[in-house]
C-alpha positions in Angstrom: 0.1 0.0 0.0 2.7 2.4 1.1 4.5 1.4 -2.0 1.5 2.2 -4.3 1.0 5.5 -2.5 4.7 6.4 -3.1 4.4 5.7 -6.8 1.2 7.5 -7.2 2.8 10.8 -5.5 5.7 10.5 -7.7 3.6 10.3 -10.7 1.7 13.4 -9.7 4.9 15.3 -9.0 6.1 14.4 -12.6 2.8 15.6 -14.2 3.0 19.0 -12.0 6.6 19.3 -13.3 5.9 18.7 -16.9 3.0 21.1 -16.6 5.1 23.8 -15.4 7.7 23.4 -18.3 4.7 23.2 -20.8 3.2 26.4 -19.6 6.5 28.3 -19.7 7.3 27.1 -23.1 3.8 28.2 -24.4 4.6 31.7 -23.2 6.4 33.2 -26.2 8.9 36.2 -25.7 8.5 38.9 -28.4 11.0 41.7 -28.7 11.9 44.5 -30.9 15.8 44.7 -31.2 18.2 47.5 -32.4 21.9 47.1 -32.9 22.4 50.2 -30.5 20.9 51.3 -27.4 20.8 55.0 -28.5 18.4 54.0 -31.5 16.1 56.1 -33.8 13.7 54.1 -35.8 12.3 55.9 -39.1 9.9 54.5 -41.7 10.1 54.3 -45.4 7.3 53.2 -47.8 7.1 49.5 -48.5 8.0 49.6 -52.2 8.4 45.9 -52.4 4.7 45.3 -51.6 3.5 47.1 -54.5 0.8 49.8 -54.8 -1.8 47.6 -53.5 -0.6 47.7 -49.8 2.1 50.4 -49.7 -0.5 53.1 -49.4 -2.6 53.5 -46.1 -6.3 53.3 -46.2 -8.6 53.9 -43.4 -12.3 52.8 -44.0 -14.8 55.3 -42.2 -18.2 53.7 -41.8 -20.9 55.1 -43.9 -18.4 57.9 -44.9 -16.1 56.4 -47.6 -12.4 55.9 -47.0 -9.5 58.1 -46.5 -6.3 57.2 -48.4 -2.6 58.3 -47.7 0.2 57.6 -50.0 2.8 57.7 -47.4 3.3 57.8 -43.6 6.3 58.8 -41.8 7.0 57.3 -38.3 9.7 58.2 -36.0 10.4 56.2 -32.8 13.4 57.0 -30.3 14.5 54.8 -27.3 17.4 54.1 -25.0 16.9 50.4 -24.9 18.6 48.1 -27.6 15.8 45.8 -26.7 12.1 46.7 -26.2 8.7 45.0 -25.9 6.9 48.3 -27.1 7.7 50.7 -29.7 6.1 54.3 -29.3 5.5 56.2 -32.4 5.7 59.9 -31.2 6.1 61.6 -34.5 3.5 60.4 -37.1 3.0 62.4 -40.4 0.6 61.2 -43.0 1.1 62.6 -46.6 -0.7 62.9 -49.9 -4.2 62.3 -48.3 -7.6 62.1 -50.0 -11.2 61.8 -48.7 -14.3 62.0 -50.8 -11.7 62.7 -53.7 -10.7 66.0 -52.0 -7.2 66.5 -50.5 -7.3 65.7 -46.9 -5.4 66.8 -43.8 -4.4 64.6 -41.1 -3.5 66.2 -37.6 -2.1 63.8 -34.9 -2.4 66.6 -32.2 0.2 65.1 -30.2 -1.4 61.5 -30.3 1.0 58.6 -30.3 0.8 55.0 -31.7 2.1 52.2 -29.6 3.3 49.0 -31.4 3.6 45.8 -29.1 6.0 43.2 -29.9 3.5 40.4 -29.6 2.2 41.4 -33.0 -0.9 43.7 -32.0 -1.4 47.4 -31.0 -2.3 46.7 -27.4 -3.5 48.9 -24.3 -2.9 52.3 -25.3 -2.8 51.8 -28.9 -3.8 55.1 -29.3 -2.8 57.4 -26.8 -3.6 61.2 -26.6 -2.5 63.8 -24.0 -5.4 66.2 -25.0 -6.9 66.3 -28.4 -7.9 63.2 -30.6 -6.4 62.6 -34.0 -8.2 64.7 -36.7 -8.7 63.9 -40.5 -10.6 66.5 -42.3 -11.7 68.1 -45.7 -13.9 71.4 -45.9 -17.1 70.7 -43.9 -16.3 67.2 -42.8 -14.1 65.9 -39.8 -13.2 62.6 -38.3 -11.8 62.1 -35.1 -10.1 59.0 -33.6 -9.2 59.3 -29.7 -7.4 57.0 -27.1 -8.4 53.3 -27.5 -7.2 49.7 -27.5 -6.6 48.1 -30.8 -5.2 44.9 -32.4 -4.2 43.8 -35.9 -0.7 45.0 -36.6 1.7 42.3 -37.8 5.5 42.5 -38.0 8.0 40.4 -39.9 11.7 40.7 -41.2 11.8 43.4 -43.9 14.0 43.6 -46.9 17.7 44.7 -46.3 18.3 48.5 -46.6 21.8 49.5 -47.1 22.8 46.1 -46.2 21.3 46.4 -42.7 18.0 44.4 -41.3 14.5 46.1 -41.3 11.2 45.4 -40.0 7.9 45.4 -42.1 4.8 46.5 -40.2 1.4 45.4 -41.7 -1.6 47.2 -40.7 -4.9 45.5 -40.9 -6.8 46.9 -37.8 -10.5 46.4 -37.3 -13.0 48.0 -34.7 -11.6 51.4 -34.6 -13.8 53.9 -32.9 -14.3 57.2 -34.9 -16.5 60.2 -34.7 -17.7 61.9 -37.9 -19.2 65.3 -37.9 -20.0 68.2 -40.3 -22.4 69.1 -43.1 -20.2 67.6 -45.8 -20.3 64.0 -44.2 -22.5 61.5 -45.9 -23.6 60.1 -42.4 -22.5 62.0 -39.2 -22.2 59.9 -36.3 -20.1 57.9 -33.8 -18.9 54.5 -34.9 -17.0 51.5 -33.4 -16.4 49.7 -36.8 -13.9 51.9 -38.5 -11.0 49.8 -40.1 -7.5 50.5 -41.1 -7.4 48.0 -44.0 -4.0 48.2 -45.7 -0.7 50.2 -45.0 2.7 48.4 -45.1 5.7 50.4 -43.7 9.3 49.4 -43.5 11.0 50.5 -40.2 14.8 51.3 -40.4 17.4 51.9 -37.7 19.8 54.7 -37.2 22.3 55.5 -34.4 20.8 58.5 -32.5 22.2 61.9 -33.6 23.9 60.2 -36.7 23.0 58.9 -40.2 24.8 55.7 -39.5 22.1 52.9 -40.3 22.0 50.0 -38.0 20.0 46.7 -37.8 16.5 46.5 -36.5 14.7 43.2 -36.1 11.8 41.5 -34.3 12.0 38.1 -32.8 9.8 35.8 -31.0 11.3 32.8 -28.9 
C-alpha cells in the first residue's frame, strides 16, 4: 500500500513538473531589437509590397475611406531591446477623402506597437485632443483606444542592414464623424485600417549611420 502511494505521489509530481515546463514554453517572448541602445527608428514606404498595400487606407463607416500615399514614423528609445515601440512622430502625406485633398493632424497622439504582434493597451494615446482628419465641412476624430491587428516580420535589407515590415489591418476602430459635408455623421465603432505596409529602419541616434533592427519571437 505504501509502495503504491509513493508511486502515485511520484507520478503526480512528474505531471506537475511537466505542466510547469509546458506552460513556460507556451509563453512566447516577443521583442524589438536595435543594434545600438541610442536608437532612432524611422519609416520608409514599402515599395516591395507594390501599390496595393504600400498606401494607407482607413475605412470610415458610412463615410467612404481616407487614403494616404505615405506615412512617416519616428520612434526613439534608450534600450536596444524593447517590447513596445512608441511612434511619437507620425506624419500622413498625400491624403484624400471623398476625392478631395485631406489633412491629418495627430495633435500629439502616439501609436504604440507591441512586439506580440498587435497594438495593445494604449494603442492610440492622446494627451489632449484626438487625431483629426478632415476636408472642408467634414471632420473625423479618433481618440485613445485599445486596438489589435498590427503584424510584424523581417523586412528587406536596406543599405545592407536588417529592417522590420509592419502590416496594418486593424478592425474595430472608434471614430466620430461630424460636419455638413459628411455623408452620415455619427459615432462608430467599426472603422477599419485596411492596409498600409511600412518598413522600419534603424539609425544610431544623432547620426545618419544605419543599424540593424529586427523583431523576434522565442
